[in-house]
Backbone as CSV, one residue per row, in Angstrom:
resi,resn,N_x,N_y,N_z,CA_x,CA_y,CA_z,C_x,C_y,C_z
1,MET,164.533,-61.979,-0.267,165.179,-61.192,0.775,166.445,-61.931,1.191
2,GLY,167.564,-61.251,1.233,168.826,-61.862,1.613,168.936,-62.083,3.107
3,LYS,169.932,-62.878,3.461,170.145,-63.201,4.870,170.431,-61.955,5.704
4,ALA,171.326,-61.091,5.214,171.681,-59.889,5.974,170.471,-58.976,6.155
5,ALA,169.688,-58.802,5.101,168.495,-57.945,5.198,167.497,-58.519,6.195
6,PHE,167.319,-59.839,6.176,166.391,-60.471,7.103,166.869,-60.302,8.544
7,LEU,168.145,-60.578,8.795,168.682,-60.455,10.151,168.566,-59.015,10.653
8,PHE,169.088,-58.069,9.871,169.066,-56.681,10.315,167.639,-56.166,10.466
9,GLY,166.776,-56.490,9.512,165.387,-56.041,9.605,164.707,-56.532,10.875
10,ASN,164.948,-57.777,11.233,164.328,-58.310,12.448,164.976,-57.760,13.713
11,PHE,166.311,-57.606,13.709,166.968,-56.974,14.860,166.404,-55.569,15.074
12,LEU,166.294,-54.808,13.993,165.817,-53.435,14.085,164.350,-53.380,14.505
13,PHE,163.512,-54.242,13.929,162.099,-54.234,14.286,161.913,-54.595,15.765
14,ALA,162.610,-55.618,16.238,162.512,-55.990,17.660,162.955,-54.827,18.536
15,HIS,163.991,-54.132,18.113,164.483,-52.982,18.876,163.435,-51.868,18.906
16,LEU,162.833,-51.560,17.760,161.821,-50.502,17.715,160.621,-50.826,18.594
17,VAL,160.205,-52.077,18.564,159.069,-52.481,19.404,159.435,-52.362,20.875
18,ALA,160.578,-52.923,21.270,160.966,-52.929,22.687,161.324,-51.532,23.188
19,GLU,161.976,-50.749,22.352,162.491,-49.449,22.791,161.440,-48.343,22.748
20,PHE,160.440,-48.488,21.862,159.482,-47.404,21.704,158.038,-47.857,21.871
21,ALA,157.564,-48.757,21.027,156.144,-49.113,21.028,155.705,-49.770,22.335
22,ALA,156.523,-50.648,22.895,156.145,-51.365,24.119,156.807,-50.770,25.362
23,HIS,157.370,-49.589,25.232,158.109,-48.984,26.346,157.299,-47.827,26.907
24,SER,156.470,-48.138,27.874,155.548,-47.148,28.431,156.250,-46.258,29.460
25,ASP,155.540,-45.216,29.861,156.045,-44.334,30.911,156.212,-45.092,32.227
26,LYS,155.301,-46.021,32.486,155.398,-46.817,33.720,156.653,-47.690,33.709
27,LEU,156.943,-48.284,32.558,158.157,-49.104,32.453,159.400,-48.238,32.624
28,TRP,159.392,-47.044,32.031,160.528,-46.139,32.164,160.730,-45.752,33.637
29,ALA,159.640,-45.453,34.344,159.742,-45.119,35.773,160.264,-46.308,36.564
30,TRP,159.829,-47.510,36.221,160.290,-48.723,36.898,161.782,-48.930,36.636
31,GLU,162.213,-48.681,35.412,163.636,-48.816,35.084,164.482,-47.863,35.920
32,LYS,163.971,-46.661,36.140,164.727,-45.683,36.934,164.801,-46.078,38.405
33,ARG,163.810,-46.825,38.884,163.763,-47.228,40.291,164.479,-48.533,40.583
34,SER,164.483,-49.450,39.606,164.899,-50.813,39.919,165.524,-51.509,38.719
35,THR,166.444,-52.393,39.024,167.034,-53.236,37.983,165.978,-54.156,37.384
36,TRP,164.949,-54.486,38.146,163.879,-55.343,37.626,163.192,-54.684,36.424
37,GLY,163.081,-53.376,36.438,162.514,-52.675,35.294,163.387,-52.825,34.055
38,LEU,164.710,-52.751,34.259,165.640,-52.959,33.143,165.520,-54.380,32.605
39,LEU,165.380,-55.339,33.508,165.256,-56.739,33.079,163.932,-56.976,32.351
40,ALA,162.864,-56.303,32.794,161.577,-56.429,32.100,161.690,-55.876,30.682
41,HIS,162.372,-54.758,30.538,162.587,-54.169,29.217,163.373,-55.139,28.324
42,ALA,164.404,-55.750,28.861,165.187,-56.724,28.097,164.338,-57.946,27.748
43,ALA,163.458,-58.355,28.655,162.586,-59.508,28.385,161.613,-59.201,27.248
44,ILE,161.142,-57.971,27.171,160.278,-57.582,26.053,161.054,-57.701,24.749
45,TYR,162.275,-57.190,24.738,163.107,-57.298,23.535,163.321,-58.767,23.162
46,ALA,163.688,-59.579,24.156,163.938,-60.999,23.884,162.675,-61.687,23.382
47,GLY,161.526,-61.380,23.970,160.275,-62.002,23.541,159.922,-61.665,22.101
48,VAL,160.055,-60.397,21.735,159.782,-60.002,20.352,160.783,-60.681,19.417
49,SER,162.043,-60.753,19.819,163.071,-61.398,18.991,162.776,-62.880,18.792
50,VAL,162.343,-63.550,19.839,162.026,-64.981,19.709,160.896,-65.170,18.698
51,ILE,159.886,-64.308,18.744,158.789,-64.417,17.780,159.289,-64.175,16.359
52,LEU,160.069,-63.128,16.173,160.548,-62.786,14.831,161.530,-63.813,14.264
53,PHE,162.355,-64.369,15.129,163.378,-65.309,14.678,162.989,-66.768,14.912
54,PHE,161.703,-67.013,15.182,161.261,-68.368,15.519,161.780,-69.444,14.567
55,PRO,161.725,-69.232,13.251,162.194,-70.305,12.363,163.699,-70.546,12.437
56,LEU,164.432,-69.648,13.075,165.890,-69.775,13.130,166.423,-70.140,14.509
57,LEU,165.553,-70.365,15.464,166.025,-70.575,16.833,166.900,-71.815,16.992
58,ASN,166.752,-72.780,16.095,167.597,-73.975,16.181,168.848,-73.848,15.316
59,GLN,169.104,-72.680,14.783,170.224,-72.451,13.876,171.385,-71.791,14.596
60,GLY,172.552,-72.359,14.468,173.800,-71.726,14.881,173.736,-70.968,16.184
61,LEU,174.021,-69.694,16.091,174.173,-68.850,17.265,172.960,-67.961,17.552
62,MET,171.815,-68.255,16.971,170.666,-67.351,17.071,170.277,-67.054,18.511
63,TRP,170.219,-68.072,19.361,169.871,-67.841,20.768,170.885,-66.901,21.420
64,TRP,172.160,-67.087,21.088,173.196,-66.239,21.675,173.059,-64.797,21.201
65,TYR,172.661,-64.598,19.941,172.427,-63.241,19.442,171.325,-62.573,20.260
66,ILE,170.240,-63.299,20.480,169.110,-62.736,21.226,169.513,-62.438,22.664
67,ILE,170.202,-63.365,23.296,170.646,-63.152,24.681,171.606,-61.976,24.757
68,PHE,172.536,-61.887,23.806,173.492,-60.784,23.791,172.778,-59.441,23.647
69,LEU,171.862,-59.327,22.680,171.191,-58.053,22.466,170.254,-57.695,23.620
70,ALA,169.632,-58.688,24.239,168.790,-58.410,25.410,169.658,-57.918,26.575
71,SER,170.792,-58.559,26.780,171.719,-58.121,27.836,172.254,-56.730,27.538
72,LEU,172.511,-56.472,26.267,172.986,-55.158,25.861,171.948,-54.085,26.183
73,HIS,170.657,-54.398,26.038,169.620,-53.437,26.403,169.734,-53.065,27.882
74,VAL,169.953,-54.048,28.737,170.098,-53.768,30.173,171.303,-52.867,30.401
75,PHE,172.442,-53.233,29.813,173.670,-52.467,30.012,173.534,-51.039,29.504
76,LEU,173.060,-50.878,28.273,172.969,-49.534,27.696,171.937,-48.670,28.409
77,ASP,170.844,-49.270,28.880,169.874,-48.484,29.649,170.449,-48.072,30.999
78,ARG,171.254,-48.938,31.591,171.891,-48.594,32.861,172.887,-47.441,32.668
79,VAL,173.656,-47.516,31.581,174.584,-46.420,31.262,173.807,-45.139,31.003
80,ARG,172.718,-45.250,30.268,171.889,-44.077,29.970,171.363,-43.437,31.250
81,LEU,170.869,-44.254,32.167,170.369,-43.721,33.433,171.483,-43.018,34.204
82,GLY,172.677,-43.601,34.202,173.810,-42.974,34.880,174.164,-41.627,34.271
83,LEU,174.156,-41.551,32.954,174.461,-40.283,32.285,173.378,-39.238,32.544
84,LEU,172.129,-39.663,32.579,171.045,-38.723,32.860,171.104,-38.230,34.303
85,GLU,171.484,-39.124,35.226,171.640,-38.712,36.618,172.792,-37.729,36.775
86,ALA,173.800,-37.845,35.902,174.942,-36.931,35.933,174.636,-35.627,35.191
87,LYS,173.373,-35.443,34.834,172.887,-34.213,34.187,173.498,-33.981,32.803
88,LYS,173.751,-35.061,32.077,174.215,-34.932,30.690,173.023,-34.585,29.796
89,ASP,173.308,-34.051,28.622,172.273,-33.659,27.678,171.441,-34.878,27.289
90,PRO,170.123,-34.904,27.581,169.293,-36.078,27.298,169.246,-36.440,25.818
91,ASP,169.248,-35.437,24.939,169.207,-35.740,23.510,170.495,-36.414,23.052
92,ALA,171.628,-35.924,23.542,172.910,-36.530,23.177,173.006,-37.950,23.729
93,VAL,172.508,-38.156,24.936,172.526,-39.494,25.538,171.649,-40.446,24.725
94,PHE,170.482,-39.971,24.301,169.570,-40.783,23.498,170.238,-41.191,22.184
95,VAL,170.838,-40.240,21.495,171.493,-40.534,20.217,172.664,-41.495,20.426
96,LEU,173.440,-41.299,21.464,174.559,-42.193,21.769,174.074,-43.616,22.035
97,GLN,173.014,-43.744,22.836,172.474,-45.064,23.153,171.938,-45.754,21.902
98,GLN,171.173,-45.032,21.098,170.614,-45.638,19.896,171.714,-45.991,18.899
99,GLY,172.760,-45.171,18.832,173.900,-45.476,17.973,174.608,-46.748,18.407
100,ALA,174.723,-46.942,19.718,175.353,-48.178,20.221,174.498,-49.392,19.872
101,HIS,173.184,-49.264,20.027,172.299,-50.370,19.624,172.475,-50.687,18.145
102,LEU,172.475,-49.655,17.320,172.608,-49.828,15.874,173.941,-50.490,15.516
103,PHE,175.017,-50.065,16.171,176.329,-50.663,15.910,176.297,-52.166,16.146
104,TRP,175.754,-52.594,17.284,175.756,-54.027,17.602,174.807,-54.813,16.708
105,MET,173.681,-54.200,16.309,172.798,-54.887,15.361,173.504,-55.087,14.024
106,LEU,174.229,-54.061,13.568,174.981,-54.177,12.316,176.100,-55.197,12.428
107,PHE,176.774,-55.220,13.576,177.852,-56.190,13.778,177.313,-57.619,13.728
108,LEU,176.226,-57.881,14.434,175.667,-59.242,14.430,175.102,-59.602,13.061
109,THR,174.596,-58.620,12.326,174.157,-58.883,10.957,175.349,-59.278,10.097
110,TRP,176.432,-58.529,10.223,177.652,-58.836,9.459,178.168,-60.226,9.826
111,TYR,178.218,-60.528,11.120,178.719,-61.827,11.567,177.759,-62.946,11.171
112,GLY,176.464,-62.700,11.284,175.459,-63.724,11.012,175.296,-64.067,9.550
113,ARG,175.817,-63.237,8.651,175.690,-63.524,7.226,176.661,-64.602,6.768
114,ARG,177.607,-64.972,7.619,178.558,-66.041,7.277,177.799,-67.341,7.042
115,PRO,178.241,-68.160,6.082,177.513,-69.399,5.762,177.384,-70.358,6.945
116,ASP,178.371,-70.381,7.837,178.326,-71.323,8.951,177.583,-70.778,10.167
117,ALA,177.172,-69.522,10.147,176.532,-68.927,11.320,175.044,-69.257,11.381
118,ILE,174.310,-68.965,10.311,172.863,-69.181,10.283,172.470,-69.542,8.864
119,ASP,171.615,-70.545,8.727,171.115,-70.935,7.414,169.687,-70.436,7.273
120,THR,169.492,-69.458,6.411,168.144,-68.924,6.200,167.498,-69.507,4.953
121,GLY,168.157,-70.463,4.327,167.654,-70.995,3.064,166.325,-71.707,3.169
122,SER,166.045,-72.351,4.291,164.831,-73.155,4.386,163.727,-72.493,5.209
123,MET,163.933,-71.278,5.669,162.933,-70.669,6.535,161.862,-69.959,5.733
124,TRP,160.741,-69.702,6.397,159.666,-68.968,5.739,159.953,-67.482,5.841
125,LEU,159.632,-66.762,4.803,159.725,-65.301,4.822,158.359,-64.695,4.513
126,HIS,157.338,-65.512,4.598,155.981,-65.032,4.368,155.027,-65.837,5.249
127,LEU,153.822,-65.380,5.364,152.815,-66.108,6.127,152.185,-67.145,5.206
128,PRO,152.163,-68.412,5.597,151.593,-69.442,4.723,150.156,-69.111,4.335
129,GLY,149.851,-69.262,3.050,148.502,-69.004,2.569,148.248,-67.563,2.168
130,TYR,149.224,-66.686,2.361,149.085,-65.280,1.992,150.147,-64.933,0.955
131,PRO,149.905,-63.892,0.154,150.934,-63.467,-0.800,152.217,-63.057,-0.068
132,GLY,153.334,-63.114,-0.777,154.630,-62.835,-0.169,154.797,-61.434,0.380
133,TRP,153.974,-60.476,-0.020,154.118,-59.101,0.433,153.444,-58.848,1.780
134,VAL,152.648,-59.797,2.293,151.855,-59.544,3.498,152.737,-59.377,4.743
135,LEU,153.672,-60.302,4.984,154.501,-60.194,6.180,155.361,-58.927,6.158
136,PRO,156.064,-58.612,5.061,156.803,-57.339,5.062,155.898,-56.131,5.293
137,ALA,154.676,-56.165,4.780,153.744,-55.053,4.991,153.386,-54.921,6.468
138,ILE,153.170,-56.050,7.126,152.860,-56.024,8.558,154.047,-55.471,9.340
139,LEU,155.254,-55.934,9.006,156.452,-55.458,9.699,156.656,-53.964,9.471
140,CYS,156.440,-53.494,8.246,156.583,-52.064,7.948,155.552,-51.245,8.714
141,ALA,154.323,-51.726,8.777,153.283,-51.002,9.518,153.654,-50.904,10.995
142,GLY,154.163,-51.985,11.551,154.601,-51.951,12.947,155.749,-50.985,13.165
143,ALA,156.691,-50.961,12.231,157.824,-50.032,12.347,157.345,-48.588,12.254
144,LEU,156.385,-48.324,11.377,155.850,-46.965,11.257,155.134,-46.526,12.529
145,VAL,154.387,-47.431,13.144,153.714,-47.103,14.407,154.754,-46.806,15.488
146,ALA,155.796,-47.631,15.554,156.847,-47.409,16.545,157.554,-46.080,16.303
147,ALA,157.852,-45.775,15.044,158.519,-44.520,14.721,157.618,-43.331,15.044
148,ARG,156.331,-43.450,14.727,155.384,-42.365,15.033,155.360,-42.093,16.535
149,ASP,155.299,-43.150,17.332,155.272,-42.984,18.782,156.562,-42.355,19.291
150,ALA,157.688,-42.754,18.700,158.973,-42.197,19.121,159.052,-40.713,18.805
151,VAL,158.634,-40.337,17.616,158.680,-38.925,17.217,157.722,-38.112,18.079
152,ARG,156.524,-38.628,18.288,155.540,-37.926,19.116,156.091,-37.709,20.527
153,ALA,156.692,-38.739,21.105,157.233,-38.627,22.452,158.402,-37.635,22.489
154,GLN,159.226,-37.628,21.456,160.380,-36.760,21.420,159.966,-35.290,21.350
155,PHE,158.940,-34.987,20.549,158.549,-33.593,20.363,157.582,-33.093,21.420
156,THR,156.820,-33.977,22.030,155.887,-33.512,23.069,156.507,-33.580,24.445
157,GLY,157.646,-34.255,24.557,158.287,-34.391,25.858,157.495,-35.310,26.756
158,ALA,156.667,-36.168,26.174,155.792,-37.021,26.967,156.568,-38.078,27.733
159,ARG,157.718,-38.489,27.199,158.470,-39.552,27.866,159.929,-39.161,27.966
160,ARG,160.523,-39.623,29.024,161.963,-39.507,29.269,162.406,-38.081,29.250
């Protein structure tokens, strides 16, 4: 697995977990009431990112990437709430917000692939003692669960 694929895959997986799988109706209501809810949402993103990027935390700018993307979650959710309060189309706001997240994940992937930014040569890409396909399978299963929950919520109107 290349450096760019690893970075983007982990950025995207952390985003899916924080934005959908771990984002309950109670958290969404808290976000609408208080900045503390937005900060809790960002902390979930940061926590998942720290777990996923654990072998790289001492490398280059990795901590700054995590802090930037967690802060971006607060900012984009605040903008989203403002647009929803202004009675903008919720579907268009959702697509705009997710597009902004995707843009910044792609940008940091592009920037992080530079040789001086992060060295992924010595890190593990598998779980020790298991075949190399186990960790990607776990990550894919988690992404599928997150996507299923997102689609279910979108079509049933259960959230947001």
